[in-house]
VEXDRENBA-590308 format. One line per 10 residues: number of its first residue (from 0); their letters; for each residue x, y, z of C-alpha. Coordinates in Angstrom, 2 decimals, padded with zeros to 5 digits, always signed. Example, Ala and Ser with C-alpha at 12.3 -4.5 7.8 and 13.67 -1.06 7.14 Angstrom:
VEXDRENBA-590308
0> as> +012.30:-004.50:+007.80 | +013.67:-001.06:+007.14;
end
This chain:
VEXDRENBA-590308
0> mstesrlqnl> -008.79:-002.27:-075.08 | -008.13:-001.90:-078.78 | -005.36:-003.76:-080.57 | -003.72:-000.45:-081.39 | -003.60:+000.51:-077.70 | -002.02:-002.82:-076.82 | +000.57:-002.41:-079.55 | +001.41:+001.05:-078.26 | +001.95:-000.43:-074.80 | +004.16:-003.21:-076.15;
10> fptaaeipeq> +006.07:-000.94:-078.50 | +006.65:+002.46:-076.88 | +007.89:+005.46:-078.81 | +011.35:+005.15:-080.34 | +012.73:+007.54:-077.72 | +011.79:+005.01:-075.02 | +013.13:+001.93:-076.79 | +016.66:+000.88:-075.73 | +019.31:+001.40:-078.39 | +019.91:-002.32:-078.87;
20> yrlgapieqr> +016.26:-002.74:-079.90 | +016.47:+000.18:-082.34 | +019.53:-001.48:-083.86 | +017.41:-004.54:-084.57 | +018.03:-006.97:-081.69 | +015.18:-009.52:-081.64 | +012.68:-008.94:-078.85 | +013.40:-012.47:-077.60 | +016.95:-011.43:-076.66 | +015.98:-008.71:-074.18;
30> e> +017.01:-009.44:-070.59;
end
């Protein structure tokens, strides 16, 4: 698998990212 594909899996489209992440909450703080 390419790096780009892995990044796309780790970082989905903005529409799929919870609002707190879009607002800049560090990934380490997700529950």
